C-alpha positions as a printed NumPy array, in Angstrom:
array([[  0.   ,   0.   ,   0.   ],
       [  2.875,   2.333,   0.833],
       [  4.48 ,   1.719,  -2.569],
       [  1.261,   2.677,  -4.36 ],
       [  1.027,   5.921,  -2.389],
       [  4.648,   6.787,  -3.134],
       [  4.18 ,   6.021,  -6.838],
       [  1.078,   8.24 ,  -6.955],
       [  2.951,  11.071,  -5.236],
       [  5.775,  10.72 ,  -7.747],
       [  3.305,  10.855, -10.659],
       [  1.703,  13.97 ,  -9.183],
       [  5.11 ,  15.626,  -8.815],
       [  5.996,  14.746, -12.414],
       [  2.769,  16.354, -13.643],
       [  3.433,  19.436, -11.498],
       [  6.938,  19.732, -12.925],
       [  5.677,  19.447, -16.499],
       [  3.188,  22.259, -15.876],
       [  5.857,  24.392, -14.196],
       [  8.178,  23.84 , -17.17 ],
       [  5.477,  24.975, -19.591],
       [  4.834,  28.081, -17.499],
       [  8.543,  28.919, -17.205],
       [  9.004,  28.445, -20.966],
       [  6.083,  30.781, -21.643],
       [  7.707,  33.384, -19.391],
       [ 11.127,  32.874, -21.056],
       [ 12.652,  31.959, -17.703],
       [ 15.445,  29.709, -18.971],
       [ 17.199,  29.159, -15.635],
       [ 14.005,  27.809, -14.073],
       [ 13.303,  25.675, -17.141],
       [ 16.689,  23.975, -16.892],
       [ 16.378,  23.445, -13.145],
       [ 12.876,  21.955, -13.501],
       [ 13.901,  19.72 , -16.403],
       [ 16.826,  18.399, -14.38 ],
       [ 14.524,  17.554, -11.48 ],
       [ 12.048,  15.91 , -13.868],
       [ 14.802,  13.8  , -15.448],
       [ 15.875,  12.675, -11.994],
       [ 12.377,  11.529, -11.13 ],
       [ 11.718,   9.781, -14.42 ],
       [ 15.118,   8.044, -14.463],
       [ 14.565,   6.869, -10.907],
       [ 11.153,   5.46 , -11.836],
       [ 12.563,   3.708, -14.894],
       [ 15.41 ,   2.103, -12.978],
       [ 13.104,   1.073, -10.148],
       [ 10.784,  -0.684, -12.593],
       [ 13.667,  -2.503, -14.269],
       [ 15.146,  -3.819, -11.051],
       [ 11.801,  -4.726,  -9.483],
       [ 10.587,  -6.596, -12.561],
       [ 13.623,  -8.872, -12.679],
       [ 14.264, -10.756,  -9.464],
       [ 17.826, -11.64 , -10.462],
       [ 19.239,  -8.266,  -9.427]])
Protein backbone atom coordinates (compact mmCIF):
# COMPACT_ATOMS: atom_id res chain seq x y z
CA UNK A 1 0.00 0.00 0.00
CA UNK A 2 2.87 2.33 0.83
CA UNK A 3 4.48 1.72 -2.57
CA UNK A 4 1.26 2.68 -4.36
CA UNK A 5 1.03 5.92 -2.39
CA UNK A 6 4.65 6.79 -3.13
CA UNK A 7 4.18 6.02 -6.84
CA UNK A 8 1.08 8.24 -6.95
CA UNK A 9 2.95 11.07 -5.24
CA UNK A 10 5.78 10.72 -7.75
CA UNK A 11 3.31 10.86 -10.66
CA UNK A 12 1.70 13.97 -9.18
CA UNK A 13 5.11 15.63 -8.82
CA UNK A 14 6.00 14.75 -12.41
CA UNK A 15 2.77 16.35 -13.64
CA UNK A 16 3.43 19.44 -11.50
CA UNK A 17 6.94 19.73 -12.92
CA UNK A 18 5.68 19.45 -16.50
CA UNK A 19 3.19 22.26 -15.88
CA UNK A 20 5.86 24.39 -14.20
CA UNK A 21 8.18 23.84 -17.17
CA UNK A 22 5.48 24.97 -19.59
CA UNK A 23 4.83 28.08 -17.50
CA UNK A 24 8.54 28.92 -17.20
CA UNK A 25 9.00 28.44 -20.97
CA UNK A 26 6.08 30.78 -21.64
CA UNK A 27 7.71 33.38 -19.39
CA UNK A 28 11.13 32.87 -21.06
CA UNK A 29 12.65 31.96 -17.70
CA UNK A 30 15.45 29.71 -18.97
CA UNK A 31 17.20 29.16 -15.64
CA UNK A 32 14.01 27.81 -14.07
CA UNK A 33 13.30 25.67 -17.14
CA UNK A 34 16.69 23.97 -16.89
CA UNK A 35 16.38 23.45 -13.14
CA UNK A 36 12.88 21.96 -13.50
CA UNK A 37 13.90 19.72 -16.40
CA UNK A 38 16.83 18.40 -14.38
CA UNK A 39 14.52 17.55 -11.48
CA UNK A 40 12.05 15.91 -13.87
CA UNK A 41 14.80 13.80 -15.45
CA UNK A 42 15.87 12.68 -11.99
CA UNK A 43 12.38 11.53 -11.13
CA UNK A 44 11.72 9.78 -14.42
CA UNK A 45 15.12 8.04 -14.46
CA UNK A 46 14.57 6.87 -10.91
CA UNK A 47 11.15 5.46 -11.84
CA UNK A 48 12.56 3.71 -14.89
CA UNK A 49 15.41 2.10 -12.98
CA UNK A 50 13.10 1.07 -10.15
CA UNK A 51 10.78 -0.68 -12.59
CA UNK A 52 13.67 -2.50 -14.27
CA UNK A 53 15.15 -3.82 -11.05
CA UNK A 54 11.80 -4.73 -9.48
CA UNK A 55 10.59 -6.60 -12.56
CA UNK A 56 13.62 -8.87 -12.68
CA UNK A 57 14.26 -10.76 -9.46
CA UNK A 58 17.83 -11.64 -10.46
CA UNK A 59 19.24 -8.27 -9.43
